[in-house]
C-alpha positions in Angstrom: -2.2 30.7 15.2 0.5 29.2 17.3 2.8 26.3 16.8 1.1 24.5 19.5 -2.2 24.8 17.7 -0.3 23.5 14.7 0.5 20.3 16.6 -3.1 20.1 17.9 -4.4 20.4 14.4 -2.1 17.4 13.3 -4.8 15.1 14.5 -5.7 13.9 11.0 -8.0 11.2 9.6 -6.9 8.6 7.1 -7.6 5.2 5.6 -11.3 5.2 5.8 -13.1 1.8 5.4 -16.7 0.7 5.5 -17.6 -2.9 6.4 -21.2 -4.0 6.6 -22.2 -0.4 6.6 -20.1 0.5 9.5 -17.3 3.2 9.3 -13.8 2.7 10.4 -10.8 5.1 10.0 -7.4 6.0 11.5 -6.5 9.1 13.4 -3.2 10.4 14.3 -2.1 11.2 17.9 0.8 13.7 18.0 0.6 14.0 21.9 1.2 10.2 22.0 4.4 10.1 19.9 2.6 10.4 16.7 1.0 6.9 16.7 -2.1 6.1 14.6 -5.2 4.4 16.1 -8.2 2.8 14.6 -11.5 4.4 15.2 -15.1 3.6 14.5 -18.5 5.1 14.7 -20.3 4.1 17.9 -24.1 3.3 18.3 -24.8 7.1 19.4 -23.2 8.5 16.3 -20.0 9.5 17.9 -16.5 8.1 17.6 -14.9 5.3 19.5 -11.1 4.4 19.6 -10.4 0.8 19.1 -6.6 0.7 19.4 -5.3 0.2 22.9 -2.3 1.9 24.4 1.1 0.4 23.2 0.0 -0.2 19.5 0.5 2.0 16.4 -1.5 1.0 13.4 1.0 1.7 10.7 2.8 -0.4 8.1 6.2 0.2 6.6 5.5 -1.6 3.3 7.1 0.5 0.6 8.1 2.7 3.6 5.2 5.0 2.8 2.6 2.5 4.1 -1.0 2.7 3.5 -3.6 -0.2 4.0 -2.4 -0.8 7.4 -5.6 -2.5 8.7 -8.5 -4.5 7.7 -11.8 -5.5 9.3 -12.8 -9.2 8.8 -15.5 -11.4 10.2 -13.0 -12.7 12.8 -11.8 -9.3 14.0 -9.7 -6.2 13.2 -6.3 -7.1 11.7 -3.7 -4.4 11.8 0.0 -3.8 11.2 1.9 -2.6 14.4 4.5 -0.3 13.7 7.0 -1.2 16.2 7.6 -4.8 15.0 5.6 -4.8 11.7 3.7 -7.9 12.7 0.0 -8.3 11.9 -2.2 -8.4 15.0 -5.7 -9.5 15.4 -8.0 -7.7 17.8 -11.3 -9.2 18.7 -13.7 -6.9 20.5 -12.2 -5.5 23.7 -9.6 -8.3 24.1 -5.9 -7.5 23.8 -4.5 -7.7 20.2 -2.7 -10.9 19.5 0.3 -11.2 17.2 -0.5 -13.5 14.2 2.5 -13.3 11.9 6.4 -13.7 12.6 9.2 -11.3 11.7 10.8 -10.2 9.3 7.6 -9.8 7.3 5.6 -6.5 6.7 1.9 -6.5 5.7 -0.5 -4.1 3.9 -3.5 -3.7 1.7 -5.3 -6.7 3.0 -8.8 -8.1 2.1 -10.8 -10.9 3.6 -10.2 -14.3 2.0 -13.0 -16.8 1.3 -13.3 -19.2 4.0 -11.5 -17.0 6.7 -8.1 -15.3 7.0 -7.0 -12.7 4.6 -5.1 -12.1 1.3 -2.6 -9.4 1.5 0.6 -7.7 0.2 3.6 -9.2 2.0 7.0 -7.6 2.1 9.7 -10.1 3.0 12.7 -8.5 4.7 14.6 -11.9 5.5 17.4 -10.6 3.4 17.4 -6.7 3.6 19.5 -6.5 0.5 16.9 -8.4 -1.5 13.5 -7.5 -0.3 10.7 -9.6 -1.8 7.1 -8.4 -2.4 4.3 -10.9 -3.0 0.6 -11.5 -2.6 -0.2 -14.2 0.0 -3.1 -15.9 1.6 -2.9 -15.9 5.3 -5.1 -18.5 7.3 -7.1 -17.4 10.2 -4.5 -19.1 12.5 -1.7 -16.7 11.2 1.8 -17.6 10.0 3.8 -16.5 7.2 1.2 -17.1 4.6 0.9 -19.1 1.4 2.4 -17.5 -1.7 -0.2 -16.7 -4.5 1.7 -14.4 -6.7 5.3 -13.4 -6.7 6.3 -13.0 -10.3 6.9 -9.1 -10.2 8.9 -6.7 -8.2 5.9 -5.0 -6.6 2.2 -5.9 -6.1 -0.8 -3.9 -4.7 -4.7 -3.9 -4.6 -5.4 -7.7 -4.0 -9.2 -7.7 -4.3 -11.5 -10.8 -4.2 -14.6 -10.9 -6.4 -18.0 -11.1 -4.5 -18.5 -14.7 -5.3 -14.9 -15.5 -3.9 -14.0 -17.2 -7.2 -11.5 -14.6 -8.7 -8.7 -12.4 -7.5 -7.7 -9.0 -9.2 -4.5 -7.2 -8.5 -1.9 -4.9 -10.0 1.9 -5.5 -10.4 4.8 -3.7 -11.8 8.5 -4.2 -12.2 11.8 -2.2 -11.9 12.5 0.5 -13.0 8.9 1.6 -13.3 7.0 3.4 -10.5 3.3 2.6 -10.3 2.4 5.9 -11.9 4.6 5.0 -14.9 3.2 1.6 -15.8 1.4 -1.4 -14.1 -0.3 -4.5 -15.2 -3.7 -5.4 -13.9 -4.3 -9.2 -13.5 -7.3 -11.4 -12.8 -7.1 -15.1 -11.9 -9.3 -17.8 -10.7 -8.9 -18.2 -6.9 -8.8 -21.8 -5.8 -7.9 -23.8 -2.7 -4.6 -24.7 -4.3 -3.9 -21.0 -5.4 -4.3 -19.1 -8.5 -5.2 -20.4 -11.9 -5.9 -19.0 -15.4 -4.1 -15.8 -14.6 -4.6 -13.1 -17.3 -3.7 -9.5 -17.8 -6.8 -7.3 -18.4 -5.3 -3.8 -18.4 -2.1 -1.8 -18.2 1.1 -2.6 -19.8 3.9 -0.5 -21.3 3.6 3.2 -20.5 0.1 2.6 -18.9 -0.7 2.9 -15.2 -3.8 0.9 -14.3 -4.7 1.3 -10.6 -7.6 1.0 -8.0 -9.4 -2.2 -9.3 -12.8 -2.8 -7.6 -15.4 -5.6 -8.1 -19.1 -4.8 -8.5 -21.8 -6.8 -6.9 -22.5 -8.4 -10.3 -19.0 -9.4 -10.9 -18.0 -6.5 -13.2 -14.4 -5.3 -12.6 -13.7 -1.6 -12.7 -10.4 0.3 -12.5 -8.5 3.5 -13.5 -6.1 3.6 -16.4 -4.2 6.5 -17.9 -3.8 5.0 -21.4 -5.3 8.2 -22.9 -3.0 10.4 -20.8 -5.5 10.8 -17.9 -6.5 8.4 -15.2 -10.0 7.6 -16.2 -12.6 5.0 -15.4 -12.8 1.7 -17.2 -14.8 -1.6 -16.7 -14.9 -5.2 -18.1 -18.2 -7.0 -18.0 -17.5 -9.8 -20.6 -13.9 -9.6 -21.5 -14.2 -6.3 -23.4 -12.7 -3.5 -21.5 -14.2 -0.1 -22.2 -13.9 3.6 -21.0 -16.9 4.6 -18.8 -16.4 8.4 -19.1 -13.4 9.6 -21.2 -12.4 13.1 -19.9 -9.3 15.2 -19.6 -9.4 15.0 -15.8 -7.7 12.8 -13.3 -9.9 10.3 -11.4 -6.9 9.2 -9.3 -3.4 10.0 -8.2 0.0 8.5 -7.8 0.2 5.3 -5.6 2.5 6.6 -2.9 0.4 4.8 -0.2 -1.4 1.6 -0.7 -5.2 1.0 -0.2 -6.4 4.2 -2.2 -10.0 4.2 -3.3 -11.0 7.0 -5.6 -14.5 6.0 -6.5 -17.5 3.8 -5.3 -20.3 2.1 -7.0 -23.7 2.9 -6.0 -27.3 1.9 -6.9 -28.7 2.4 -10.4 -25.6 1.3 -12.2 -23.7 4.5 -11.2 -20.4 5.5 -9.9 -19.5 8.3 -7.5 -15.9 9.5 -8.3 -13.5 12.2 -7.0 -12.3 14.1 -9.9 -9.7 16.7 -10.2 -10.8 20.0 -11.4 -9.2 23.5 -11.6 -10.6 24.6 -8.2 -9.9 21.2 -6.4 -11.6 17.8 -6.4 -15.2 17.6 -7.3 -17.7 14.7 -7.0 -19.1 13.3 -10.3 -22.1 10.9 -10.2 -21.7 9.0 -13.4 -24.1 6.7 -15.2 -22.0 3.6 -16.0 -24.0 2.8 -19.1 -24.1 6.0 -21.0 -21.4 8.2 -19.1 -23.9 11.1 -18.2 -22.6 13.1 -15.2 -24.3 14.7 -12.5 -22.0 17.1 -10.3 -22.7 17.1 -6.7 -22.0 20.7 -5.2 -20.3 20.2 -1.8 -18.1 22.7 0.1 -14.8 20.7 -0.2 -11.7 20.9 -2.4 -10.1 17.5 -1.3 -12.0 14.3 -1.5 -10.7 10.7 -1.2 -11.1 7.3 0.2 -14.6 6.8 -1.2 -16.5 3.7 0.0 -20.2 2.8 -0.4 -22.2 2.6 2.8 -25.2 1.4 0.9 -26.8 1.9 -2.5 -27.3 5.6 -2.1 -24.7 6.8 0.6 -20.9 6.9 0.2 -18.4 7.7 3.1 -15.2 9.7 2.3 -12.6 11.9 3.7 -13.2 15.4 2.8 -11.1 18.7 3.4 -12.4 22.2 2.6 -10.7 25.5 1.9 -11.5 26.8 5.4 -12.0 23.5 7.3 -9.8 20.7 8.4 -10.2 17.2 7.1 -13.3 15.2 8.2 -15.0 11.9 7.7 -18.4 12.5 5.9 -21.1 10.5 4.4 -22.6 11.8 1.1 -26.3 11.2 -0.1 -26.0 10.8 -3.7 -29.7 11.3 -4.3 -30.1 14.7 -2.4 -26.5 15.8 -2.8 -26.3 16.5 1.0 -23.8 15.2 3.4 -23.5 14.3 7.1 -20.4 15.2 9.1 -19.3 12.1 11.0 -16.0 13.2 12.5 -13.7 16.2 12.5 -11.0 15.5 15.2 -9.3 18.9 14.8 -11.8 21.8 14.3 -10.6 24.9 12.7 -9.6 27.5 15.3 -9.1 30.5 12.9 -12.0 32.8 12.2 -13.1 32.5 8.6 -11.9 36.1 7.8 -8.4 35.2 8.9 -8.1 32.2 6.7 -6.0 32.6 3.5 -7.6 30.7 0.6 -5.7 29.2 -2.3 -5.6 31.1 -5.4 -4.9 28.9 -8.5 -2.2 30.6 -10.7 -0.5 29.7 -14.0 2.7 31.3 -15.1 5.4 31.2 -17.7 8.5 29.2 -17.1 11.6 28.1 -18.9 11.3 26.7 -22.5 7.9 28.2 -23.0 6.3 25.9 -20.5 3.3 26.9 -18.4 3.6 25.8 -14.7 1.0 25.9 -12.0 0.7 26.7 -8.3 -1.5 27.7 -5.5 -1.0 31.2 -4.1 -1.9 32.2 -0.5 -1.9 35.9 0.3 -1.1 37.0 3.9 -4.3 37.2 5.8 -5.0 38.5 9.3 -7.7 41.3 9.7 -6.1 42.3 13.0 -2.8 43.4 11.4 -1.4 45.4 8.6 1.9 45.2 7.0 4.4 48.1 7.5 3.6 51.0 5.1 5.4 50.7 1.8 6.5 47.1 2.3 5.4 44.1 0.3 5.1 40.8 2.3 7.9 38.1 2.4 7.2 34.9 0.3 7.7 31.4 1.1 7.9 29.2 -2.1 6.8 25.7 -1.2 8.2 22.7 -3.1 6.1 19.6 -2.5 7.5 16.1 -2.1 7.3 13.2 -4.4 8.4 14.8 -6.6 5.2 13.1 -8.1 3.1 14.9 -5.7 0.8 17.9 -5.9 -0.2 21.0 -4.0 -3.5 20.8 -2.2 -5.9 23.7 -1.8 -7.6 22.3 1.3 -7.2 24.0 4.7 -3.7 23.4 6.0 -2.6 24.8 9.4 1.0 24.6 8.2 0.1 27.1 5.5 -2.0 29.3 7.7 0.8 29.6 10.3 2.7 31.6 7.8 -0.2 33.6 6.1 -1.5 34.5 9.6 1.9 36.1 10.4 2.1 38.3 7.2 3.9 35.9 4.9 2.6 35.1 1.4 3.1 31.4 0.4 3.0 29.8 -3.1 2.7 26.0 -3.3 4.2 25.1 -6.7 3.0 22.3 -8.9 6.2 22.2 -10.9 6.5 20.1 -14.0 6.3 16.4 -12.9 3.5 17.1 -10.5 0.2 15.0 -10.5 -3.2 16.3 -11.4 -2.5 17.7 -14.9 -2.3 14.5 -16.9 0.5 12.1 -17.8 2.2 14.5 -20.1 2.7 17.1 -17.3 3.7 14.3 -15.0 6.4 13.1 -17.3 8.0 16.6 -17.7 10.5 15.5 -14.9 11.6 12.4 -16.7 15.4 12.7 -16.9 15.0 16.4 -15.7 14.8 16.3 -11.9 16.9 19.1 -10.6 16.2 21.1 -13.8 12.5 21.5 -14.6 11.4 21.6 -10.9 14.0 24.3 -10.2 13.1 26.4 -13.2 9.5 26.3 -12.0 10.0 27.4 -8.4 12.3 30.2 -9.6 9.7 31.2 -12.2 7.0 31.3 -9.4 9.0 33.5 -7.2 9.8 36.0 -10.1 6.2 35.9 -11.4 4.8 37.1 -7.9 7.6 39.5 -7.4 7.1 41.1 -10.9 3.3 41.3 -10.1 4.1 43.4 -7.1 2.6 40.9 -4.7 5.8 40.1 -2.7 9.1 41.7 -1.7 11.7 40.3 -4.0 14.4 40.8 -1.4 12.7 38.5 1.1 11.8 35.2 -0.7 12.5 31.9 1.1 12.0 28.5 -0.3 11.3 25.4 1.7 10.4 21.8 1.1 10.6 18.2 2.5 12.0 15.0 0.9 12.0 15.5 -2.8 11.0 19.0 -2.1 14.1 19.4 0.0 16.2 18.4 -3.0 14.5 21.1 -5.0 15.3 23.6 -2.3 19.0 22.6 -2.3 19.1 22.5 -6.2 17.5 26.0 -6.4 19.9 27.5 -3.9 22.8 26.1 -5.8 21.7 27.3 -9.2 20.0 30.7 -8.5 20.1 33.9 -6.3 16.3 34.2 -6.4 16.0 33.1 -2.8 17.3 34.8 0.4 16.8 31.7 2.7 16.0 28.2 2.5 14.4 25.4 4.6 15.5 21.9 3.8 13.4 19.3 5.6 14.9 15.7 5.2 16.0 16.5 1.6 18.5 15.0 -0.8 21.9 16.5 -1.0 23.7 13.7 -2.8 21.9 11.8 -5.6 24.6 9.1 -5.8 24.3 8.5 -2.1 20.5 8.3 -2.5 20.7 5.8 -5.2 22.9 3.6 -3.1 21.2 4.0 0.3 17.5 4.3 -0.3 14.8 1.7 0.2 13.5 -0.8 -2.4 10.4 1.0 -3.5 12.3 4.1 -4.6 15.8 2.3 -5.5 15.2 2.6 -9.2 13.1 5.8 -9.2 16.0 7.9 -10.1 16.5 5.9 -13.3 13.6 7.8 -14.7 14.2 11.1 -12.9 17.9 11.3 -13.5 19.1 8.2 -15.5 20.2 4.7 -14.8 22.8 4.3 -12.1 25.9 4.1 -12.6 25.8 4.6 -16.3 24.4 8.2 -15.8 27.1 9.0 -13.0 28.1 12.2 -14.8 24.5 13.5 -14.6 24.2 12.5 -11.0 27.2 14.4 -10.0 26.1 17.5 -12.1 22.7 17.5 -10.4 23.7 16.9 -6.8 23.7 20.1 -4.7 26.5 18.9 -2.6 28.8 19.2 -5.6 28.0 23.0 -6.2 28.8 24.5 -2.8 30.5 27.4 -4.5 27.1 28.7 -5.6 25.6 28.5 -2.2 25.2 31.9 -0.6 21.7 31.9 1.1 21.4 30.8 4.8 20.0 27.3 5.2 18.0 25.7 7.9 18.1 21.8 8.0 15.5 19.7 9.8 16.0 15.9 9.9 14.6 12.8 11.7 17.3 10.5 13.2 15.6 7.3 11.9 14.6 8.3 8.4 14.8 5.3 6.2 14.0 7.1 2.9 16.5 10.1 3.1 19.0 8.9 5.8 20.5 11.5 8.0 23.9 11.3 6.3 22.5 13.4 3.6 21.7 16.2 6.0 25.2 15.8 7.6 26.8 16.2 4.1 25.3 19.6 3.4 25.5 20.9 6.9 29.2 20.2 7.3 30.1 21.5 3.8 28.2 24.7 4.4 29.7 25.2 7.8 33.1 24.8 6.4 32.4 27.2 3.5 31.3 29.9 5.9 27.5 29.9 4.8 25.0 30.5 7.6 23.5 27.1 8.4 21.4 25.7 11.3 20.7 22.0 11.8 18.2 20.4 14.1 17.9 16.6 14.3 14.8 15.0 15.9 15.5 11.7 17.8 13.1 8.9 16.9 11.6 10.6 14.0 11.5 9.2 10.5 10.5 10.7 7.2 8.4 13.6 8.5 7.7 14.6 12.0 4.8 13.1 14.0 5.4 14.0 17.6 3.7 17.1 18.9 6.8 18.6 20.6 8.8 18.1 17.3 6.1 19.6 15.1 6.1 22.6 17.3 9.9 23.0 17.5 10.3 22.6 13.7 7.8 25.4 12.8 9.0 27.8 15.6 12.6 27.2 14.5 11.8 28.0 10.9 10.1 31.2 11.9 13.0 32.3 14.2 15.4 31.4 11.3 13.6 33.7 8.8 13.3 36.4 11.3 17.1 36.4 11.7 17.7 36.3 8.0 15.0 38.9 7.0 15.5 41.3 9.9 12.4 41.0 11.9 11.7 39.7 15.5 8.8 37.2 15.8 6.1 38.1 18.4 6.3 34.4 19.5 8.4 33.5 22.4 10.9 31.0 20.7 14.1 29.3 21.8 16.7 30.7 19.3 18.0 28.5 16.7 21.8 27.9 16.9 23.2 29.1 13.5 26.6 28.4 12.4 28.4 31.2 10.7 25.7 33.6 12.1 28.1 36.4 11.7 27.6 36.3 8.1 23.9 36.9 8.2 22.6 40.0 6.6 19.1 41.3 6.6 17.5 41.2 3.2 15.0 44.0 4.2 14.2 46.6 6.8 12.9 45.3 10.0 9.1 45.7 10.6 
């Protein structure tokens, strides 16, 4: 497993759609600067690329995007990353720009009579970005405003008869997993009429509305503490299948679809269980469940192909993500597309082991543990393996047990890795998700430290060689943990937050009030911001730190990385910094994916006292003379 194979395996699948029984999806192209291209299934059952050179199907709405394209009767409409205009592509003709700047577009659906209805983000005044649902005619333009009475909108969905529109909306300071409102209105030539709220509200997150062929509206709501299925046939919303399971996840990206209606009044849904996602075939009337036994642990983007077949994205414990079609009657599936086949032999793949462990305050935290796995090698006699503690982003994210080349890169080389679902993570219900309210930089730090100590006390890892790494919000947890504990001998901070006050001032609209819940309202809670910011606790930093940063990151700007780099350099702590020109929040280009991973391996080798077998350009470490090996070489 090389870093080059890591880049090759970064050809992922995303944003699956089904239109008139035909499958469409996006694929990443790391070798082409990380662009995304639209794909479809050709007549021979293979895959055909639709997006020509020079275009990148990616939207910056909410900065995290999602819902970047839509297939309509008049062609394929997509957001082009470079200028954020909507383009229409008809057959093999060159795409044509249909909208002006400075608008961004996402989450579109065909409009009755032609054109589309979409989420529009207006950046005319960058200091006052406006989000709205608009109707765009087939001729293009800026669109006609349909709904703009909230800070954010998502999921515009037209009923089968074209007479009604459903959507969700929410306002500052809530995030869409905190509370949203689900609306329905009559859709007329003049706009919307008789708007009414049908679900959601205070402390309730209603997401993923879908219309049935008979006009029934279905959605997910967490009013019981879990995102469960509800529907409304006659003005009386009801729970379809109450369960202490999550049928959905946080709306970081637009356009998510967690279930699909099939024949016989049934719903096929992706449901989170202890071992990963499962498929439940649910009888809408009585709630009876039939579980489909498939070899996958991550399932999403469900769309009905016909009455008995559902297309979806699926990832297995030992297989990369793929586009599949499931037969709900037989329980079998067809593999449609897997662009990056697994290159590791099955017996060299480390599989996730769910663990739960005690943390501070009597809490129980959760994680996925990956033991080192490579049948061709044994660790040095008498030594326990080094451990990487992984802090996921969000922080309202979750560890995924599906095959990850990034995880296998470490376990294939003799590292153990634990992916921590600290308090605040999704997948365990609303109460667990809200453990981080007002406690970011406390609960997450306690839980990553508890995970490291739990594995060390169990004799699974070497307590002297434990590193922690994470990106974005996970990068903040890395820095906070290094400033509060000596549990870690090294850290990897990838586009993480060093100064919470700077983040509150500088970040984009979608997350501009996120910290109100995680920390406290700004500036009223300035004292808490100061107390939680790692940049203010440099006296506690002793562990060497690697910082990786994109030069064009709009979510966590490079100035955050500069702050911690310069401060640690001045303090005499070993620190290495690599900035990738042209990269944003995460690394998409093949050469940068490779360099990032190899740099991290070289860095840990220098800290822990081993020489990687790989040929790697050494990382430049400031204050390298202060490095000390945490364990014998081997």
